C-alpha positions in Angstrom: 4.9 -9.4 -12.1 7.4 -8.1 -9.4 11.4 -8.1 -9.8 13.8 -9.3 -7.2 17.4 -9.1 -7.2 19.8 -11.9 -6.1 22.6 -10.1 -4.5 26.0 -12.0 -3.6 29.3 -10.7 -2.4 32.8 -12.2 -3.2 36.3 -11.3 -1.9 39.2 -11.8 -3.8 42.2 -14.0 -1.8 45.9 -13.3 -1.9 46.2 -15.6 -5.2 43.5 -13.8 -6.8 40.7 -16.2 -6.4 37.4 -14.8 -5.9 35.7 -16.5 -2.7 32.0 -16.3 -1.8 31.6 -14.0 1.4 27.9 -15.2 1.9 26.5 -17.7 4.5 25.4 -20.6 2.7 22.8 -23.2 3.7 23.2 -26.6 2.0 20.1 -28.9 1.5 20.9 -31.9 -0.6 21.8 -30.4 -3.9 20.2 -27.1 -3.3 22.1 -24.1 -1.7 20.8 -20.9 -0.9 21.5 -18.0 1.7 19.2 -17.4 4.5 17.1 -14.2 4.0 18.5 -12.7 7.2 22.0 -13.5 6.4 21.9 -11.8 2.8 24.1 -8.5 2.3 21.0 -7.2 0.5 17.4 -8.6 0.3 15.4 -5.6 -0.6 13.0 -4.7 -3.5 13.9 -1.1 -4.8 13.5 -0.7 -8.6 15.6 2.8 -8.3 18.4 0.7 -6.9 17.9 -1.9 -9.6 18.1 0.9 -12.3 21.3 2.4 -10.9 23.0 -1.0 -10.6 22.2 -2.4 -13.8 19.5 -0.5 -15.8 16.8 -3.0 -14.7 13.2 -1.4 -14.2 14.5 1.8 -15.1 11.8 4.3 -15.4 9.0 1.5 -15.3 7.3 -0.4 -12.2 4.7 -3.1 -11.8 3.2 -3.9 -15.2 5.3 -1.4 -16.9 3.6 1.9 -15.3 5.6 5.0 -15.6 7.6 5.6 -12.1 9.6 8.7 -13.7 12.6 9.5 -16.2 14.7 6.9 -14.7 18.3 6.6 -13.7 21.7 6.6 -15.1 23.2 3.2 -14.4 26.6 2.5 -13.0 26.8 0.2 -16.1 24.7 -2.1 -18.3 24.5 -5.9 -17.2 27.9 -7.6 -17.7 26.9 -11.0 -17.4 28.6 -13.3 -14.9 32.3 -13.0 -14.2 34.7 -15.9 -15.7 36.2 -16.2 -12.4 33.2 -16.5 -10.4 33.3 -18.3 -7.0 32.0 -22.1 -6.6 29.0 -21.3 -4.6 27.5 -18.4 -6.6 28.2 -20.2 -9.9 25.8 -23.1 -8.5 23.4 -20.8 -7.3 23.1 -18.9 -10.7 22.9 -22.2 -12.3 19.9 -23.1 -10.0 18.0 -20.2 -11.4 18.8 -21.0 -15.0 16.9 -19.0 -17.4 14.6 -17.5 -14.9 17.5 -15.3 -13.8 18.2 -12.3 -16.0 20.5 -9.4 -16.3 23.6 -10.9 -14.8 26.2 -8.6 -13.6 29.0 -7.7 -11.4 30.5 -4.4 -9.8 33.4 -4.1 -7.5 32.8 -2.3 -4.3 35.2 0.6 -5.5 32.8 1.0 -8.7 29.7 1.3 -6.5 31.4 3.4 -3.9 33.0 5.8 -6.7 29.4 6.5 -8.4 28.2 9.8 -7.6 24.7 9.0 -5.6 24.6 12.3 -3.9 24.7 15.1 -6.6 22.8 13.0 -9.2 19.0 13.7 -9.5 16.2 12.3 -11.5 12.4 13.0 -11.7 10.0 10.5 -10.2 6.2 10.3 -10.7 3.6 8.9 -9.1 -0.2 9.1 -7.9 -1.7 10.5 -4.6 -5.2 10.8 -3.1 -6.8 14.0 -3.9 -6.8 14.7 -0.2 -3.3 14.1 -0.2 -2.6 16.5 -2.9 -4.8 19.3 -1.6 -2.9 19.0 1.6 0.5 19.1 -0.1 -0.7 22.3 -2.0 -1.7 23.9 1.3 1.5 23.0 2.9 3.6 23.9 -0.3 5.1 20.6 -0.1 6.3 19.1 -3.3 7.5 15.7 -2.4 4.7 13.1 -1.2 5.3 10.7 1.9 3.6 7.8 0.1 2.4 7.6 -3.7 1.6 4.4 -5.9 2.7 3.8 -9.2 -0.7 3.1 -10.9 -4.4 2.7 -10.3 -7.9 2.2 -11.5 -8.9 5.3 -10.2 -9.7 8.4 -12.3 -6.3 10.0 -13.1 -5.5 13.7 -13.4 -2.5 15.6 -13.6 -1.7 18.1 -11.0 -1.6 21.0 -13.7 -4.9 20.0 -14.9 -6.5 21.0 -11.3 -4.2 23.2 -9.9 -6.2 26.3 -8.3 -9.6 24.6 -8.1 -11.4 23.7 -4.9 -12.1 20.0 -3.9 -15.8 20.5 -5.0 -14.8 22.0 -8.2 -12.6 19.0 -8.8 -15.2 16.3 -7.7 -17.9 17.8 -9.8 -15.8 17.4 -13.0 -13.9 14.3 -12.5 -16.1 12.4 -9.8 -15.2 11.4 -6.3 -13.0 8.6 -7.3 -9.8 10.9 -8.1 -6.1 10.6 -8.0 -3.5 13.2 -9.1 -0.2 12.2 -10.8 2.8 14.4 -9.1 6.2 14.8 -10.4 9.0 15.7 -8.4 13.0 15.7 -8.2 14.6 13.0 -6.0 18.4 12.5 -5.5 20.0 9.0 -6.4 21.1 8.9 -2.7 17.7 9.1 -1.1 16.7 6.4 -3.7 19.4 4.0 -2.7 20.1 5.3 1.0 19.3 1.9 2.7 21.7 0.1 0.4 24.4 2.9 0.8 24.1 3.1 4.6 23.6 -0.7 5.6 25.1 -2.9 2.6 28.3 -1.1 1.6 29.3 -0.7 5.2 29.0 -4.5 5.6 30.8 -5.2 2.5 33.6 -2.7 3.3 34.4 -4.5 6.6 35.6 -7.6 4.3 38.9 -6.0 2.9 40.4 -2.4 3.1 40.8 -2.8 -0.5 37.6 -2.0 -2.3 38.8 -3.4 -5.7 39.0 -7.1 -3.8 35.1 -7.1 -2.9 32.6 -7.2 -5.4 28.9 -7.9 -5.9 27.7 -10.5 -8.2 23.9 -10.1 -9.0 20.9 -11.1 -11.2 17.2 -10.6 -11.2 14.0 -12.6 -11.6 10.4 -11.8 -12.5 
């Protein structure tokens, strides 16, 4: 089952009260933020891992996606001084929401995305692997987390021709690769798009925060 984030942004007023910065849509007793108006609406398990350790090193159905990430912090729960609208929205999700947390914009921006790296693992088609070997390319442009195909590790077939590999493993082969990736590359869309929008709300990053939880 897939996992999604419910990401909301709050601003602290001059009297210390946290107010929602989202654009809310009201329908009877139900409130929501239109998808296109959300500060962040992607599904990025690497980012989820960095924000709160959610889906850390695992993907759909628990498949291995790598060594995982050092999170900014473990889930902290919802803050006591939560804004009214975000509290209502969290209550609407009830027990279907999990790993609730919150981080100030300063905490997110102070995190060292650029120098931190981790190992990522995934599968590629045999032809893709052979082309990467030919080009001495260690990072795939496309990969998948799990498959029903015959799985082999790159070290088991390194130096073999396609005919030799197919003879040994059959035609329906995929190859597991492992490569280095920086936290920044994983979270680039969030860093380059969401954080600037949050920064526009207040010049003091301690007075802007993200409140979020997940569902799956």
